[in-house]
N, C-alpha and C positions, 0 to 999 in steps of 0.2 A: 666777860671772858668767853662764855659759851657761845655768844652771838658771833664773835670774831672767828671762833673755831668752825662753826657751821658755815659762815660766809666763805672761809677758805676752802672748805670741802665742796661747796656748791660751785665756786669759781673754778676750782681745779677740774671738776667734772665737766663743766661747760667747755673749758679749753681743750680737754682731752677729746671730747666729742667733736668739737670743731676741727681739731687736727685730723681725726679719723675721716670726717666728711670731706674735707679739702684734699687730704691725701688720696682717698678713694677716687674723688672726682678727677684729679690731675693724672692719676694712674690710668684710669679708663680713657681719658682724653688722649694720652700718649700711646696707649696700647688698645686700640679698638678690638672688639671681639671678632673672631674669624667667622666668615660666612660659610655655613655648611651647605654643600651642594648635594643634590640627590646622587645616588651611586649609579643610576642608570643612564642619564643623559645630561647634556649641557646645550643651551641655546647659543649658537654662534651667529652673531649679528654682523652683517656685511655693510659695506659702504652705501649700497643702493637701498638700504633700509629693509632688506629682506632678512629672514632668519632661517637657520637650519638647525635641526636637532641632531647632535652627534653623540656617540657613546664615549664614556670616559676613557676607554681603552684606545681610542683613536689618537694618532700621533699629533693631531691638531690641538688637542687639549694641552699639550706641553708648551705650545707657543706663547 
């Protein structure tokens, strides 16, 4: 009887941990973390493969 009780406890723990792992994985997969930019400047890449550093207060950052 004790063996069955411990087996139920172990299996319940395993399934709870699997649920947490898969739940966390799929949540992160659907909601990727936001990329934090520096507050001072952003690189603006152009079609001719050149880049330009612009301030975040510039209106082009809103495009």
